[in-house]
C-alpha positions in Angstrom: 24.3 20.4 11.7 23.8 18.1 8.6 23.5 19.4 5.1 19.7 19.2 5.0 19.4 21.0 8.3 21.7 23.8 7.1 19.9 24.4 3.8 16.5 24.3 5.6 17.7 26.8 8.1 18.6 29.4 5.4 15.5 28.9 3.1 12.7 27.8 5.4 11.2 31.3 5.9 10.7 31.8 2.1 9.4 28.3 1.5 7.1 28.4 4.5 5.5 31.5 3.2 4.9 29.9 -0.1 3.0 26.9 1.3 0.7 29.0 3.6 -2.1 29.2 1.0 -2.8 25.5 1.4 -4.5 26.4 4.7 -7.2 28.3 2.9 -8.5 25.1 1.3 -9.2 23.3 4.6 -13.0 23.6 4.5 -13.1 22.6 0.8 -10.9 19.5 1.4 -13.1 18.4 4.3 -16.2 18.7 2.1 -14.5 16.8 -0.7 -13.3 14.1 1.7 -16.8 13.4 3.0 -18.0 13.1 -0.6 -15.3 10.6 -1.4 -15.5 8.4 1.6 -19.2 7.8 1.0 -18.4 6.3 -2.4 -17.7 2.7 -1.7 -14.4 1.7 -3.4 -13.6 -1.7 -2.0 -10.8 -3.5 -3.9 -13.5 -5.8 -5.4 -15.9 -3.0 -6.4 -14.5 -1.7 -9.7 -17.4 0.5 -10.3 -16.9 2.4 -7.1 -13.1 2.6 -7.6 -13.6 4.0 -11.1 -16.0 6.6 -9.7 -13.4 7.8 -7.3 -10.7 7.6 -10.0 -12.8 9.8 -12.3 -13.3 12.3 -9.5 -9.5 12.7 -9.1 -8.8 12.7 -12.8 -11.1 15.7 -13.1 -9.4 17.4 -10.1 -5.9 16.8 -11.6 -7.1 18.1 -15.0 -6.7 21.6 -13.6 -2.9 21.2 -13.3 -2.1 18.6 -16.0 -3.8 17.5 -19.3 -1.5 14.4 -19.6 -3.9 12.0 -18.0 -4.1 8.3 -18.9 -6.7 5.7 -17.8 -5.2 2.2 -17.8 -7.3 -1.0 -17.8 -5.5 -3.6 -15.7 -5.5 -7.4 -16.2 -7.7 -9.3 -13.8 -6.5 -10.5 -10.5 -6.0 -14.2 -10.4 -7.0 -15.7 -7.1 -7.9 -19.1 -5.8 -11.4 -19.4 -4.3 -12.5 -21.7 -1.5 -13.4 -24.5 -4.0 -9.7 -24.5 -5.1 -10.6 -22.9 -8.5 -8.5 -20.1 -10.0 -10.9 -17.1 -10.6 -10.4 -14.0 -12.7 -11.3 -10.9 -10.5 -12.1 -7.8 -12.5 -10.4 -4.7 -11.0 -10.9 -1.0 -11.3 -8.7 1.2 -13.6 -5.3 2.8 -12.8 -4.7 6.4 -13.5 -1.4 7.9 -14.6 -1.0 11.7 -14.6 2.2 13.3 -15.8 3.7 16.8 -16.0 7.1 17.9 -17.5 8.5 14.4 -18.1 11.8 16.0 -19.4 12.4 18.3 -16.4 15.7 17.9 -14.4 14.1 16.2 -11.4 11.4 13.5 -11.6 9.2 12.7 -8.7 6.8 9.7 -8.5 3.8 10.3 -6.3 1.5 7.3 -5.6 -1.7 6.5 -3.8 -4.5 3.9 -4.0 -8.1 4.3 -4.8 -9.3 1.1 -3.0 -10.4 0.5 0.5 -10.9 -2.7 2.6 -14.6 -2.1 3.2 -16.9 -4.3 1.0 -20.3 -3.2 -0.3 -21.8 -5.4 2.3 -20.1 -3.6 5.2 -22.4 -1.4 7.4 -19.5 1.1 7.5 -20.3 3.4 4.6 -20.9 6.9 5.9 -18.9 9.7 7.5 -19.5 10.5 11.2 -17.9 13.7 12.7 -16.8 12.6 16.1 -15.7 16.2 17.0 -14.7 19.4 15.2 -11.3 18.0 14.1 -12.0 14.3 13.9 -13.9 12.4 11.3 -14.8 8.7 11.5 -15.3 7.3 7.9 -14.3 4.4 5.7 -11.0 5.1 3.9 -10.8 8.6 5.4 -7.2 8.0 6.6 -6.4 5.0 4.3 -6.2 6.7 2.0 -8.7 9.1 0.5 -7.4 11.8 2.9 -3.9 11.1 1.6 -5.0 11.5 -2.0 -6.3 15.0 -1.2 -3.0 15.8 0.5 -1.2 14.7 -2.7 -3.5 16.9 -4.8 -3.0 20.0 -2.5 0.8 19.7 -2.6 0.9 19.5 -6.4 -1.5 22.3 -6.8 0.7 24.5 -4.6 3.8 23.5 -6.5 2.2 24.4 -9.9 1.3 27.8 -8.6 5.0 28.7 -8.3 7.8 29.4 -10.8 9.8 26.7 -9.1 7.5 24.1 -10.7 9.5 24.3 -13.9 12.4 22.5 -12.3 10.3 19.4 -11.4 8.5 16.8 -13.5 6.1 14.5 -11.8 4.0 11.4 -12.3 1.0 10.5 -10.2 -0.1 6.8 -10.1 -3.5 6.1 -8.6 -3.9 2.3 -8.4 -7.0 0.3 -7.6 -5.5 -2.8 -5.9 -3.1 -1.8 -3.2 -5.2 -3.3 -0.4 -4.9 -6.7 -2.0 -1.2 -6.4 -2.6 -1.1 -4.5 -5.9 -1.1 -7.7 -8.0 -2.1 -6.1 -11.3 -0.5 -2.6 -10.8 2.9 -3.7 -9.5 4.4 -3.9 -13.0 3.5 -0.3 -13.7 4.7 0.9 -10.3 8.0 -0.7 -10.9 8.3 0.5 -14.5 7.7 4.1 -13.5 10.0 3.8 -10.5 13.0 3.2 -12.8 12.6 6.6 -14.5 12.1 8.7 -11.3 14.5 10.1 -8.7 12.4 9.5 -5.6 8.9 8.5 -4.5 6.3 10.1 -2.3 3.5 7.8 -1.1 0.4 8.9 0.7 -0.3 6.1 3.1 -1.5 7.3 6.5 1.0 8.1 9.2 1.6 5.6 12.0 -0.8 5.8 14.9 1.5 8.2 16.8 1.7 10.5 13.7 5.2 9.5 12.7 6.6 7.9 9.5 7.1 4.3 8.7 10.8 3.5 8.1 11.9 0.0 7.2 9.1 -2.4 6.2 8.9 -6.2 6.2 8.2 -8.0 3.0 5.0 -10.1 2.5 3.8 -13.2 0.8 0.3 -14.5 0.4 -0.5 -18.1 -0.2 -3.4 -20.5 -0.7 -3.1 -24.2 0.1 -5.7 -26.7 -1.3 -5.7 -30.0 0.4 -7.5 -32.8 -1.5 -8.6 -36.0 0.3 -11.4 -38.5 -0.5 -15.1 -38.3 0.3 -16.9 -41.1 2.1 -19.9 -41.7 4.3 -18.9 -40.7 7.8 -21.0 -43.4 9.4 -21.0 -46.4 7.1 -17.4 -46.5 5.8 -15.3 -43.6 7.2 -12.2 -45.8 6.7 -12.6 -45.4 2.9 -12.3 -41.6 3.2 -9.4 -39.3 3.5 -10.3 -36.3 5.7 -9.0 -33.2 4.1 -9.8 -31.1 7.2 -7.6 -33.3 9.4 -4.7 -33.2 7.0 -5.0 -29.4 6.5 -5.0 -29.0 10.3 -1.7 -31.0 10.5 -0.2 -28.9 7.8 -1.3 -25.6 9.4 0.3 -26.7 12.7 3.5 -27.5 10.9 3.5 -24.1 9.2 3.0 -22.4 12.5 6.4 -23.7 13.5 7.9 -21.3 10.9 7.2 -18.3 13.2 10.6 -16.9 14.3 12.4 -19.7 12.5 14.4 -16.8 11.1 14.6 -13.3 12.8 11.4 -11.4 12.4 9.7 -14.1 10.3 5.9 -14.4 11.1 3.3 -16.6 9.6 -0.4 -16.2 10.1 -3.1 -18.6 8.8 -6.1 -16.3 8.4 -8.8 -18.1 6.5 -10.0 -21.7 6.1 -13.0 -23.4 4.5 -14.0 -27.0 4.1 -16.9 -29.4 4.4 -20.5 -29.6 3.5 -22.1 -31.7 6.3 -21.0 -33.6 9.4 -21.9 -37.0 8.0 -19.5 -36.8 5.0 -15.7 -37.1 5.1 -14.6 -33.8 3.5 -12.5 -34.2 0.4 -11.3 -30.6 0.1 -9.9 -28.1 2.6 -8.6 -24.7 1.4 -6.7 -22.3 3.7 -4.9 -19.0 3.2 -1.9 -17.7 5.0 0.5 -14.7 5.0 4.2 -14.6 5.7 6.2 -11.5 6.8 9.9 -11.4 6.3 12.8 -9.1 7.1 15.2 -9.9 4.3 15.1 -10.9 0.6 16.9 -14.1 1.5 14.1 -15.0 3.8 11.7 -15.2 0.8 14.0 -17.7 -0.9 14.3 -19.8 2.3 10.5 -19.8 2.9 9.8 -20.8 -0.7 12.1 -23.7 -0.5 10.7 -24.8 2.9 7.1 -24.6 1.7 7.9 -26.6 -1.5 9.6 -29.3 0.6 6.7 -29.4 3.1 4.1 -29.7 0.4 6.1 -32.5 -1.3 6.2 -34.4 1.9 2.4 -34.2 2.4 1.9 -35.4 -1.2 3.5 -38.7 -0.2 0.7 -39.4 2.3 -1.6 -42.1 1.0 -4.8 -40.6 -0.7 -3.9 -37.0 -0.2 -2.7 -34.2 -2.4 -1.7 -30.7 -1.4 -1.4 -27.8 -3.9 0.2 -24.4 -3.1 -0.6 -21.2 -4.8 0.8 -17.7 -4.3 4.1 -16.2 -3.5 6.0 -13.1 -2.2 4.6 -10.0 -3.8 6.5 -7.5 -1.8 10.1 -7.6 -0.8 11.3 -5.9 2.4 12.0 -2.2 2.3 15.3 -1.5 3.9 16.7 2.0 4.5 19.9 2.6 2.5 21.9 5.9 2.5 19.5 7.5 -0.1 16.5 6.7 2.0 18.2 8.1 5.1 19.0 11.3 3.3 15.4 11.7 2.1 14.0 10.9 5.6 16.4 13.5 7.1 15.1 16.1 4.7 11.5 15.3 5.7 12.3 15.5 9.3 13.9 18.9 8.9 10.9 20.4 7.2 8.5 18.8 9.7 10.4 20.8 12.4 9.9 24.0 10.4 6.1 23.3 10.5 6.3 22.7 14.3 5.3 19.0 13.9 8.6 17.2 14.3 8.6 13.6 12.9 10.6 10.5 13.6 10.3 7.2 11.8 10.1 3.6 13.0 10.2 0.1 11.4 6.9 -1.6 10.8 5.7 -5.1 9.8 3.1 -3.5 7.5 3.6 -3.4 3.7 2.6 -0.9 1.0 3.6 0.2 -2.5 6.7 1.7 -0.9 8.1 -1.8 -0.8 7.6 -2.2 -4.5 9.3 1.0 -5.4 12.3 0.3 -3.0 12.7 -3.2 -4.6 13.7 -1.6 -7.9 15.9 1.0 -6.3 13.7 4.1 -5.8 14.2 5.8 -2.4 10.8 6.8 -1.0 8.8 8.0 2.0 5.6 6.1 2.1 3.6 7.6 5.0 3.1 11.2 3.9 -0.6 11.0 4.2 -2.9 12.1 7.0 -2.8 11.5 10.7 -5.4 9.1 12.1 -5.8 5.7 13.6 -7.7 2.4 13.6 -7.4 1.9 9.8 -9.1 -1.2 8.4 -11.7 -1.1 11.1 -15.1 0.6 11.6 -13.3 2.9 14.1 -11.1 4.4 11.4 -10.7 8.1 11.7 -8.8 11.1 10.4 -7.4 14.1 12.2 -8.8 16.7 9.8 -6.1 19.4 10.4 -3.6 17.0 8.9 -5.2 17.6 5.5 -3.4 20.9 5.6 -0.2 20.4 7.5 0.7 17.2 5.7 0.1 18.9 2.3 2.3 21.7 3.4 5.0 19.2 4.3 4.9 17.6 0.9 4.8 21.0 -0.8 7.9 22.0 1.1 9.7 18.9 0.0 8.9 19.6 -3.7 9.8 23.2 -3.5 13.1 22.4 -1.7 14.0 19.9 -4.5 13.1 22.4 -7.2 15.3 25.0 -5.5 18.2 23.0 -4.1 18.1 19.6 -5.8 17.9 16.1 -4.5 19.1 15.2 -1.0 21.4 12.5 -2.6 23.2 11.9 -5.9 20.9 11.5 -8.8 20.8 7.9 -10.1 17.9 6.4 -11.9 17.9 2.6 -12.5 16.0 3.1 -15.8 18.0 6.1 -17.0 17.1 9.7 -17.7 14.0 10.1 -19.9 
């Protein structure tokens, strides 16, 4: 039996009794979830994001008065005319408690969803007694309620004095956390571990290692001309972009686990004009940090080669915003502890590598061990079929509360070592 299992065996009865009150909140949490999912909080809807953020700030005010609202810089993105635009984002919320306590835990979640104001998917629909279909129910408004329940339980016990915590609620995770990443990484350096409330994998288990991700926009410039009278004077940007896209596709599996997907393209105004601009966007997933360097060099070389073609110019924007999350010994010790307490709740968990990314990548990149799928169970996220298994509002909150109480009582599952030093 490992150390975590041995400790859990001798303390589980007491701690399990302490987290039982969370179950009494199930009906309340369901009502709150329906209220929250019917507030549209698309990444590009700062008003809706701020409404959800204000709701949670008010809820957290019951357990902490150290609440800070942070206006983030705009998100710079290239539109389909090749112009850099400044996209206003919602606000980030930082809530703290006992910043000088022995153990410091960072808990994060995002306020934004992928469903725009124009989406027809805006309302909750109860599919059955324990299943709710709703936008952002699993990803991740349900997870934010789990986070809230776990901390409320912690604060109701004397053990809370051993733990300091910071909650970060960011507005831009679904677009890669471009404006909140610096704050995530800054806080990570002064905490001992991270708990993130992304939804569980479809089978209910945890995500383990994660691939890194880069998002890119390529603008291909040609020369306009009349397609009937003098097409030879034009330089067709669509054709050149198509050549470049096919070359980029050859990067798939050029290194183990590397994938590239061209997901968006826009060009042209009419069929009787040679198009002089084509803009396409693509994503790359990688397994190692070295892959990012290799890809960046390869892309720069490829773009340089295309700029030697007569009458054409290609511009590349973007980069790798999230490095791969790899499981080191600290991560493995933390996951082992989560697994042991999941068994005590009769919901044993395993973990598996995934190609998906989240803020867990950002925290791991600066040395903070974290579990990033402590949110609710559900499936079909990012689609109109997204649903949550409602009982997980309780049992996943109990799991997080058990972790927090264990740390307060027995310490960290690994040697304390903060990259930014003790506050």
